[in-house]
MARLO-108183 format. One record per atom (N, C-alpha, C): chain; atom name; x, y, z. Coordinates in nm, 4 decimals. Layout:
REC_A_CA_X_Y_Z
...
// end
This chain:
REC_A_N_7.8553_3.5449_19.2537
REC_A_CA_7.7996_3.5071_19.1030
REC_A_C_7.8878_3.4325_19.0356
REC_A_N_7.8502_3.3549_18.9409
REC_A_CA_7.9369_3.2841_18.8435
REC_A_C_7.9197_3.3352_18.7075
REC_A_N_8.0438_3.3569_18.6471
REC_A_CA_8.0273_3.3923_18.5066
REC_A_C_8.0238_3.2774_18.4268
REC_A_N_7.9259_3.3080_18.3156
REC_A_CA_7.9011_3.1896_18.2179
REC_A_C_7.8986_3.2544_18.0901
REC_A_N_7.8856_3.1646_17.9995
REC_A_CA_7.8566_3.2124_17.8386
REC_A_C_7.7507_3.1401_17.7826
REC_A_N_7.6420_3.1962_17.7146
REC_A_CA_7.5485_3.1243_17.6609
REC_A_C_7.5291_3.1751_17.5010
REC_A_N_7.4520_3.1057_17.4306
REC_A_CA_7.4358_3.1291_17.2858
REC_A_C_7.2879_3.1428_17.2991
REC_A_N_7.2462_3.2537_17.2309
REC_A_CA_7.0815_3.2744_17.2012
REC_A_C_7.0738_3.2702_17.0629
REC_A_N_6.9506_3.2346_17.0184
REC_A_CA_6.8792_3.2483_16.8819
REC_A_C_6.9019_3.4132_16.8602
REC_A_N_6.9033_3.4650_16.7333
REC_A_CA_6.9172_3.5942_16.7125
REC_A_C_6.7924_3.6852_16.7374
REC_A_N_6.6673_3.5842_16.7144
REC_A_CA_6.5551_3.6340_16.7509
REC_A_C_6.5412_3.6839_16.8947
REC_A_N_6.5706_3.5716_16.9827
REC_A_CA_6.5793_3.5730_17.1198
REC_A_C_6.6586_3.6981_17.1660
REC_A_N_6.7651_3.7129_17.1217
REC_A_CA_6.8463_3.8277_17.1687
REC_A_C_6.8012_3.9684_17.1173
REC_A_N_6.7375_3.9807_16.9974
REC_A_CA_6.6704_4.1027_16.9715
REC_A_C_6.5417_4.1378_17.0491
REC_A_N_6.4916_4.0319_17.0789
REC_A_CA_6.3618_4.0430_17.1670
REC_A_C_6.3934_4.0930_17.3172
REC_A_N_6.5114_4.0282_17.3743
REC_A_CA_6.5601_4.0653_17.5042
REC_A_C_6.6167_4.2038_17.5217
REC_A_N_6.6790_4.2320_17.4121
REC_A_CA_6.7382_4.3556_17.3902
REC_A_C_6.6180_4.4727_17.3873
REC_A_N_6.5347_4.4522_17.3089
REC_A_CA_6.4160_4.5407_17.3082
REC_A_C_6.3432_4.5615_17.4328
REC_A_N_6.3267_4.4470_17.4828
REC_A_CA_6.2526_4.4330_17.6311
REC_A_C_6.3436_4.5052_17.7287
REC_A_N_6.4486_4.4854_17.7320
REC_A_CA_6.5500_4.5609_17.8071
REC_A_C_6.5565_4.7049_17.7922
REC_A_N_6.5313_4.7366_17.6891
REC_A_CA_6.5300_4.8953_17.6662
REC_A_C_6.3985_4.9503_17.7103
REC_A_N_6.2834_4.8686_17.7146
REC_A_CA_6.1604_4.9214_17.7625
REC_A_C_6.1545_4.9123_17.9136
REC_A_N_6.2118_4.8193_17.9708
REC_A_CA_6.2148_4.7940_18.1302
REC_A_C_6.3519_4.8418_18.2086
REC_A_N_6.4263_4.8744_18.1305
REC_A_CA_6.5599_4.9298_18.1921
REC_A_C_6.6559_4.8202_18.2460
REC_A_N_6.6127_4.6860_18.2235
REC_A_CA_6.6796_4.5661_18.2660
REC_A_C_6.7869_4.5222_18.1590
REC_A_N_6.8916_4.4872_18.2117
REC_A_CA_7.0087_4.4428_18.1145
REC_A_C_6.9842_4.2949_18.0806
REC_A_N_7.0594_4.2577_17.9760
REC_A_CA_7.0493_4.1212_17.9399
REC_A_C_7.0673_4.0105_18.0387
REC_A_N_7.1709_4.0225_18.1189
REC_A_CA_7.2174_3.9359_18.2212
REC_A_C_7.0899_3.9366_18.3190
REC_A_N_7.0457_4.0353_18.3756
REC_A_CA_6.9362_4.0452_18.4654
REC_A_C_6.8161_3.9744_18.4172
REC_A_N_6.7835_3.9992_18.2870
REC_A_CA_6.6758_3.9186_18.2150
REC_A_C_6.6928_3.7620_18.2238
REC_A_N_6.7970_3.7206_18.1980
REC_A_CA_6.8530_3.5834_18.1755
REC_A_C_6.8302_3.5280_18.3171
REC_A_N_6.8852_3.6039_18.4246
REC_A_CA_6.8903_3.5299_18.5517
REC_A_C_6.7424_3.5134_18.6078
REC_A_N_6.6590_3.6248_18.5804
REC_A_CA_6.5290_3.6185_18.6088
REC_A_C_6.4599_3.4979_18.5422
REC_A_N_6.4842_3.4683_18.4091
REC_A_CA_6.4332_3.3615_18.3378
REC_A_C_6.4664_3.2295_18.4095
REC_A_N_6.5939_3.2172_18.4360
REC_A_CA_6.6431_3.0952_18.5050
REC_A_C_6.5965_3.0821_18.6134
REC_A_N_6.5659_3.1775_18.7039
REC_A_CA_6.5131_3.1503_18.8248
REC_A_C_6.3620_3.0914_18.8153
REC_A_N_6.2763_3.1368_18.7203
REC_A_CA_6.1657_3.1133_18.7083
REC_A_C_6.1388_2.9524_18.6594
REC_A_N_6.2394_2.9392_18.5756
REC_A_CA_6.2516_2.8034_18.5162
REC_A_C_6.2815_2.6989_18.6366
REC_A_N_6.3732_2.7354_18.7092
REC_A_CA_6.4082_2.6477_18.8337
REC_A_C_6.2972_2.6435_18.9225
REC_A_N_6.2243_2.7442_18.9494
REC_A_CA_6.1029_2.7258_19.0361
REC_A_C_5.9985_2.6489_18.9814
REC_A_N_5.9756_2.6435_18.8606
REC_A_CA_5.8784_2.5506_18.7846
REC_A_C_5.9099_2.4231_18.7869
REC_A_N_6.0705_2.3971_18.7593
REC_A_CA_6.0981_2.2753_18.7725
REC_A_C_6.0850_2.2072_18.9104
REC_A_N_6.0709_2.2688_19.0160
REC_A_CA_6.0655_2.2308_19.1443
REC_A_C_5.9098_2.1779_19.1631
REC_A_N_5.8246_2.2342_19.0863
REC_A_CA_5.7046_2.1935_19.0852
REC_A_C_5.6036_2.2794_19.1812
REC_A_N_5.6569_2.4020_19.2296
REC_A_CA_5.5658_2.4983_19.2840
REC_A_C_5.6165_2.6359_19.2698
REC_A_N_5.5299_2.7285_19.2810
REC_A_CA_5.5749_2.8860_19.2393
REC_A_C_5.6094_2.9429_19.3789
REC_A_N_5.5755_2.9015_19.4844
REC_A_CA_5.6349_2.9606_19.6082
REC_A_C_5.6219_2.8663_19.7250
REC_A_N_5.7125_2.8750_19.8210
REC_A_CA_5.6932_2.7800_19.9327
REC_A_C_5.5738_2.7858_19.9952
REC_A_N_5.5146_2.6737_20.0601
REC_A_CA_5.3961_2.6660_20.1166
REC_A_C_5.3817_2.7536_20.2412
REC_A_N_5.4901_2.7562_20.3107
REC_A_CA_5.4821_2.8505_20.4369
REC_A_C_5.4724_3.0087_20.4055
REC_A_N_5.5054_3.0373_20.2677
REC_A_CA_5.4839_3.1909_20.2472
REC_A_C_5.3539_3.2107_20.2155
REC_A_N_5.2371_3.1174_20.2186
REC_A_CA_5.1075_3.1621_20.1949
REC_A_C_5.0340_3.1263_20.3135
REC_A_N_5.1080_3.0638_20.4288
REC_A_CA_5.0234_3.0260_20.5418
REC_A_C_4.9597_3.1482_20.6069
REC_A_N_4.8474_3.1512_20.6557
REC_A_CA_4.7752_3.2648_20.7200
REC_A_C_4.7192_3.3841_20.6155
REC_A_N_4.7408_3.3658_20.4976
REC_A_CA_4.7041_3.4850_20.4087
REC_A_C_4.5700_3.4620_20.3931
REC_A_N_4.4931_3.3439_20.3863
REC_A_CA_4.3549_3.3182_20.3557
REC_A_C_4.2655_3.2696_20.4710
REC_A_N_4.1573_3.3238_20.4754
REC_A_CA_4.0583_3.2937_20.5896
REC_A_C_3.9877_3.1549_20.5407
REC_A_N_3.9469_3.0612_20.6277
REC_A_CA_3.8652_2.9573_20.5856
REC_A_C_3.7194_2.9950_20.5423
REC_A_N_3.6575_2.9372_20.4630
REC_A_CA_3.5256_2.9507_20.4206
REC_A_C_3.4317_2.9276_20.5425
REC_A_N_3.3383_3.0038_20.5488
REC_A_CA_3.2290_2.9918_20.6553
REC_A_C_3.1842_2.8526_20.6586
REC_A_N_3.1357_2.8201_20.7764
REC_A_CA_3.0857_2.6643_20.7907
REC_A_C_2.9512_2.6490_20.7121
REC_A_N_2.9630_2.5433_20.6352
REC_A_CA_2.8245_2.4952_20.5656
REC_A_C_2.8292_2.5888_20.4227
REC_A_N_2.9071_2.6780_20.4009
REC_A_CA_2.9255_2.7203_20.2533
REC_A_C_2.9966_2.6336_20.1455
REC_A_N_2.9284_2.6098_20.0568
REC_A_CA_2.9985_2.5114_19.9240
REC_A_C_3.0933_2.6077_19.8550
REC_A_N_3.1928_2.5568_19.8232
REC_A_CA_3.2853_2.6471_19.7217
REC_A_C_3.2156_2.6452_19.5905
REC_A_N_3.2636_2.7653_19.5189
REC_A_CA_3.1856_2.7779_19.3795
REC_A_C_3.2580_2.6891_19.2861
REC_A_N_3.1848_2.6520_19.1909
REC_A_CA_3.2204_2.5471_19.0780
REC_A_C_3.3887_2.5713_19.0572
REC_A_N_3.4209_2.6928_19.0262
REC_A_CA_3.5455_2.7098_18.9498
REC_A_C_3.6652_2.7014_19.0737
REC_A_N_3.6147_2.7326_19.1982
REC_A_CA_3.7078_2.7032_19.3120
REC_A_C_3.7269_2.5484_19.3367
REC_A_N_3.6170_2.4764_19.3179
REC_A_CA_3.6241_2.3122_19.3454
REC_A_C_3.7279_2.2574_19.2209
REC_A_N_3.6854_2.3129_19.1048
REC_A_CA_3.7596_2.2636_18.9893
REC_A_C_3.9066_2.2907_19.0233
REC_A_N_3.9535_2.4109_19.0741
REC_A_CA_4.1008_2.4394_19.0800
REC_A_C_4.1725_2.3646_19.1933
REC_A_N_4.0810_2.3369_19.2849
REC_A_CA_4.1217_2.2732_19.4076
REC_A_C_4.1466_2.1123_19.3545
REC_A_N_4.0610_2.0808_19.2664
REC_A_CA_4.0890_1.9437_19.2058
REC_A_C_4.2210_1.9324_19.1383
REC_A_N_4.2618_2.0194_19.0639
REC_A_CA_4.3884_2.0473_19.0002
REC_A_C_4.4957_2.0302_19.0837
REC_A_N_4.4928_2.0877_19.2064
REC_A_CA_4.6056_2.0610_19.2682
REC_A_C_4.6345_1.9437_19.3635
REC_A_N_4.5314_1.8537_19.3597
REC_A_CA_4.5388_1.7367_19.4212
REC_A_C_4.6291_1.6196_19.3365
// end
């Protein structure tokens, strides 16, 4: 790991400390998690495609997707 120094707004610091007391996570661990999520989002996907391969069965032949599924699929294109 690399040691670094950051500055937080006081409200951010208080909220992280409070959350840390509730979850048992230290400030550094929370910041690492947040940075990891940020970097994942910047890459444009939440998990590698190969991690979901084989998890879902195809729809039966002739079955139309429900409107919310069709809408969601359209947002992925």
